[in-house]
C-alpha positions as CSV (number, residue, x, y, z in Angstrom):
1,M,32.0,-62.6,220.4
2,E,34.2,-62.1,223.4
3,K,34.2,-64.9,226.0
4,C,35.2,-64.5,229.6
5,C,37.1,-67.8,229.8
6,N,37.3,-71.3,228.3
7,K,34.4,-72.6,230.5
8,K,31.5,-74.4,228.9
9,T,28.0,-75.0,230.1
10,H,26.4,-78.3,229.5
11,R,22.7,-77.9,228.6
12,G,20.3,-80.8,228.3
13,D,18.3,-81.3,225.2
14,D,15.1,-79.9,226.8
15,E,16.9,-76.7,227.8
16,K,18.4,-76.3,224.4
17,K,15.0,-76.8,222.9
18,I,13.5,-74.1,225.1
19,I,16.3,-71.6,224.3
20,N,16.3,-72.3,220.6
21,N,12.5,-71.9,220.4
22,R,12.8,-68.5,222.0
23,I,15.6,-67.5,219.6
24,S,13.5,-68.7,216.7
25,R,10.6,-66.6,217.9
26,I,12.9,-63.5,218.2
27,E,14.2,-64.2,214.7
28,G,10.6,-64.3,213.4
29,Q,9.9,-61.0,215.1
30,L,13.0,-59.4,213.4
31,K,11.9,-60.7,210.0
32,G,8.5,-59.2,210.6
33,I,10.0,-55.8,211.3
34,K,12.2,-56.1,208.2
35,K,9.0,-56.8,206.2
36,M,7.3,-53.8,207.9
37,I,10.1,-51.5,206.8
38,E,9.9,-52.8,203.3
39,Q,6.2,-52.1,203.3
40,D,6.6,-48.6,204.7
41,T,4.7,-49.4,207.8
42,Y,4.0,-46.5,210.2
43,C,6.9,-45.8,212.6
44,S,4.7,-46.2,215.7
45,D,3.7,-49.7,214.7
46,I,7.4,-50.6,214.1
47,L,8.4,-49.2,217.5
48,V,5.7,-51.3,219.2
49,Q,7.2,-54.4,217.6
50,L,10.7,-53.4,218.5
51,S,9.6,-53.1,222.1
52,A,8.2,-56.6,221.9
53,I,11.5,-57.9,220.7
54,E,13.3,-56.1,223.5
55,N,11.0,-57.8,226.0
56,S,11.6,-61.2,224.3
57,V,15.4,-60.8,224.5
58,K,15.2,-59.6,228.1
59,S,13.1,-62.6,229.0
60,L,15.6,-65.0,227.3
61,S,18.5,-63.2,229.1
62,N,16.7,-63.6,232.5
63,H,16.0,-67.3,231.7
64,I,19.7,-68.0,230.9
65,L,20.8,-65.9,234.0
66,E,18.5,-67.9,236.2
67,R,19.8,-71.2,234.9
68,H,23.4,-69.9,235.3
69,L,22.8,-69.1,238.9
70,Y,21.3,-72.5,239.7
71,S,24.0,-74.5,237.8
72,C,27.3,-72.9,237.1
73,V,27.5,-70.4,239.9
74,T,26.2,-72.9,242.5
75,K,28.8,-75.4,241.4
76,D,31.6,-72.8,241.5
77,L,30.7,-71.7,245.0
78,Q,30.5,-75.3,246.2
79,N,34.0,-75.8,244.8
80,G,35.3,-72.7,246.6
81,N,35.7,-70.6,243.5
82,L,34.8,-67.2,244.8
83,E,35.9,-65.5,241.6
84,V,32.5,-66.3,240.2
85,I,31.2,-63.4,242.4
86,D,33.3,-61.0,240.3
87,E,31.8,-62.5,237.2
88,L,28.3,-62.1,238.5
89,I,28.9,-58.4,239.5
90,S,30.1,-57.8,236.0
91,L,27.0,-59.5,234.5
92,F,24.7,-57.5,236.7
93,K,26.4,-54.3,235.6
94,K,25.9,-55.2,232.0
95,F,22.2,-55.9,232.6
96,N,21.7,-52.4,233.9
């Protein structure tokens, strides 16, 4: 996985728990779809589940983006690092 730089984001235990719970839920959804494929479930039913996964991933992405804005970006701007704006523009382009 490509990283933009050598920066790290410290997340507290509560935040890690929230993120990991969401990831576990998404993993469970994926396993459910795999089982549906093995059981020859109707395509429409699988597509509904895929849509649910997309929404779960989007929700997780939005959560992490929000935390990024309130922590990392805020800190960079306070320290005069305006390069973070270019990073944000790139992120928003990837989201769309």
